N, C-alpha and C positions, 0 to 999 in steps of 0.2 A: 702169841706174839706180844713181846714187849717192844713197844717203844721210845722215845722220850716225851715226843707228842705225834700228833698225826696233823694234818695239814686239812687235808678234808674230813676228818672225824666230828661228829656235831660236837659231843659233849670233852673234847679236847677242846675246840674252839668255844666253849662256854668258860670251861676252865682258864683259859688265858685271856678270857675276858669280853673275847671278838662278838659274843651274841648276850645278846640279854637274858638272864634268868632272875629266877624271885630264889636268890641267894636267901642260905640262915647259917652258915658257916663258909670259913674257909679257914686254911690254913698252907704251910709247904708244900702239904702233899695230898690234899684233898678238900674239897668242895663238895657241898649241901644245897642242894634247891627243890623249890616245888617241881612236882609234874608238871608239865602241859595240859595232862589228859587223866588228870587226877580219878583212880579208883576206887577212893574211899575221901572222907571228911579232912584228912593228914595224908599226904602221899609227899611224901620225899625220897630224894635219889641223893644215893652216897657213892660218889664216883674221884677215882684217883685221881690224878694231874698227871701220871704216866698213864699212857698206854698198853693197855691189855685187853686183848681183846675179848676177852672170858674167862670165867672161873675155872676154864676146862684148861687154859695157857699159863694159869698161874705157874710159879717154880718155886723152890723153896726159899730162895731170897725174898720172897712176896710174902713171909708168915707174917713178918712184925707190920705191915701194910693192912693183911688181912684182919689181923687182929684189932689195930685201931679203928679200922671200919666200921668194927662189930661192937668195939665200946661205946663208939660216936653213936650210934642208934639207939639207945636210951637216952639218951641226955637232949637227941636232938628230937627226938619223938614226943619225949613229956614236953621239952618247950615249946614244942607248939600245939601243943595241945591233947597229944593223947596218952592223957592220965590214966587213965582205964586200963589200959595196956595196946599191945601195938604187934604186927606182923613184921617179920624180917623175910622179904623173895628173891633170889639170883636165878634170874632167869639165863638156859647157857644154850646157848647155836638155836636152828631155826626149829629143832625140834624140840626145844624145851622153852619157845617163844621168844626169845630174845629177838628184838627188833633194832636196837642200836650196840653194835658191836664193840661195842666196849666197856667191861667191866663196871659192874654199879649195883647196888645193891638198892633194891624197894622197901622203904621204910611207910609201911600204914596203919593207920588208927583213926578212931572217933565212932560214933554211934557204925552199929552193923548190919549199916543196906546191903553193905559192899561185900560180902561175903559169896556170892555168886558173880562177882564182876570178874571178870577175866583180867589178867595185870600182864599189859604188856611193856614193848620200848625197852 
């Protein structure tokens, strides 16, 4: 499901500036901020401002947005200190570990004691 915005969605509220976040990037389509419960030294969330429930819900018209999200991942990872590499994770649905039902990409990097940590939200 894609809506311009959702009044109750946590990430829509962050994208609109209604809730505080440690933002590192924003443009007309995306916002990037630090995860409130980091699973790695660098743990960022890349969130589209357009409300899309999950990757399961994307349509062909979202192709450019998805590409933009993935192209942004290395830039913000390196800018935030993941110079030696990073992981990109997209949780989908309850069985896939998704906790906030708004499409988002986790970008995780830094020293690797986080290998065994769970990545939710």
